C-alpha positions in Angstrom: 0.0 -0.1 0.0 1.2 3.4 -1.0 1.1 6.4 1.5 -1.9 8.5 1.1 0.5 11.7 1.0 2.3 10.2 -1.7 -0.7 9.6 -3.8 -1.8 13.1 -3.4 1.6 14.6 -4.2 1.3 12.0 -7.6 -2.3 13.8 -8.0 -0.6 17.0 -7.5 2.2 16.2 -10.3 -0.8 15.1 -12.9 -2.5 18.2 -12.3 0.9 20.1 -13.3 1.8 17.9 -16.1 -1.7 18.2 -17.7 -1.7 22.0 -16.8 1.4 23.1 -18.5 0.7 20.2 -21.4 -2.6 22.4 -21.8 -0.9 25.8 -21.1 2.4 25.5 -23.3 2.2 22.2 -25.3 -1.1 22.6 -26.9 -0.5 25.9 -28.2 3.1 24.9 -29.5 1.8 21.7 -31.0 -0.8 23.9 -32.8 1.6 25.2 -35.1 2.4 21.6 -36.8 -0.8 19.9 -36.0 -2.6 19.6 -39.3 -5.8 21.4 -38.5 -3.6 24.0 -36.5 -1.8 27.2 -37.8 1.1 26.2 -40.1 0.0 22.8 -41.5 -2.0 23.6 -44.5 -1.2 27.3 -44.8 0.0 29.0 -48.0 4.0 28.4 -48.1 4.0 25.5 -45.5 2.2 23.0 -47.8 5.9 21.4 -48.7 6.9 21.0 -45.2 4.0 18.6 -44.1 2.7 16.0 -45.9 -0.9 15.9 -47.4 -3.2 13.8 -45.0 -6.4 14.6 -46.4 -8.5 17.1 -47.8 -7.9 20.6 -46.6 -10.4 22.3 -44.2 -13.0 24.0 -45.8 -11.8 27.9 -46.5 -12.0 30.1 -43.4 -11.4 34.0 -43.4 -8.3 33.2 -41.0 -6.0 31.6 -43.5 -6.9 27.9 -43.1 -8.1 28.3 -39.4 -11.7 27.4 -38.4 -13.1 29.7 -35.7 -13.8 26.7 -33.7 -9.7 26.2 -33.4 -10.1 29.5 -31.2 -12.6 28.2 -28.9 -11.2 24.8 -28.4 -7.6 26.3 -27.9 -9.2 28.9 -25.5 -10.9 26.1 -23.5 -7.8 24.0 -23.1 -5.6 26.8 -22.1 -8.1 27.9 -19.4 -8.2 24.3 -18.2 -4.3 24.2 -17.9 -4.3 27.4 -16.1 -6.6 26.1 -13.3 -4.9 22.7 -13.3 -1.5 24.2 -12.5 -3.3 26.5 -9.9 -5.3 23.7 -8.3 -2.3 21.4 -8.0 -1.5 23.1 -4.8 -4.2 21.2 -3.2 -5.8 18.3 -5.5 -8.5 17.6 -3.1 -10.1 20.8 -3.2 -10.1 20.9 -6.7 -11.1 17.4 -7.5 -13.8 18.9 -9.9 -11.0 19.7 -12.3 -10.3 16.1 -12.5 -14.0 15.2 -13.0 -14.3 18.0 -15.9 -11.3 16.9 -17.6 -12.6 13.4 -17.6 -16.0 13.9 -18.5 -15.3 16.7 -21.1 -12.5 14.4 -22.9 -14.9 11.5 -23.4 -17.4 13.4 -24.8 -14.8 15.4 -27.1 -13.2 12.4 -28.3 -16.6 10.5 -28.4 -17.7 13.3 -30.9 -14.6 13.5 -32.8 -14.6 10.0 -33.7 -17.5 9.7 -35.9 -16.6 13.0 -37.5 -13.2 12.2 -38.1 -14.7 9.3 -40.2 -17.4 11.0 -41.6 -15.3 14.2 -42.9 -12.6 13.4 -44.9 -10.8 16.8 -44.1 -11.0 15.7 -40.1 -9.0 12.3 -40.7 -6.0 13.7 -38.8 -7.8 14.1 -35.6 -7.8 10.3 -35.5 -3.8 10.3 -34.9 -3.6 13.6 -32.6 -6.4 15.0 -30.5 -8.7 11.7 -30.1 -6.0 9.6 -28.6 -4.6 12.5 -26.3 -8.1 13.0 -25.2 -8.7 9.6 -24.3 -4.8 9.3 -22.8 -5.8 12.4 -20.6 -9.0 10.3 -19.3 -6.8 7.6 -18.4 -4.5 9.6 -16.7 -6.8 11.6 -14.9 -8.9 8.3 -13.6 -5.7 6.8 -12.4 -4.5 9.6 -10.4 -8.1 11.1 -9.1 -7.4 12.4 -5.9 -10.7 11.0 -4.5 -9.6 7.6 -5.7 -5.9 7.6 -4.6 -7.3 8.9 -1.0 -9.4 5.7 -0.9 -6.7 3.5 -1.8 -4.5 4.7 1.0 
């Protein structure tokens, strides 16, 4: 049996890792991710392979407005996870939100990725990330580690 304090420290570390991934990692990966900023933009089409049809035209040079909405939500979530890592038990709802929202987001994206040819790239990037996040948050959920102690 592991020490309950160590379990909570692990939950805090998970919050920090997830938080920094969302705050820094996701915006950086958006530069090279297919529906992101550079991939599919004019001038960068020689740098990246063509995985499928381009996203439909957008007034933002290939970016869909939903990109900004999703990015804002993940960056906000990342900020709250980093801040909440000081006390995982008081911020357990952040784990719950991450689990539920990732299941819903990934669950919606799977059929969309098969139905819309220009969404195939989601199958190898954000969908697996969403479900990996669910597994990580479930494994180190503060209420679960508290009860295992």
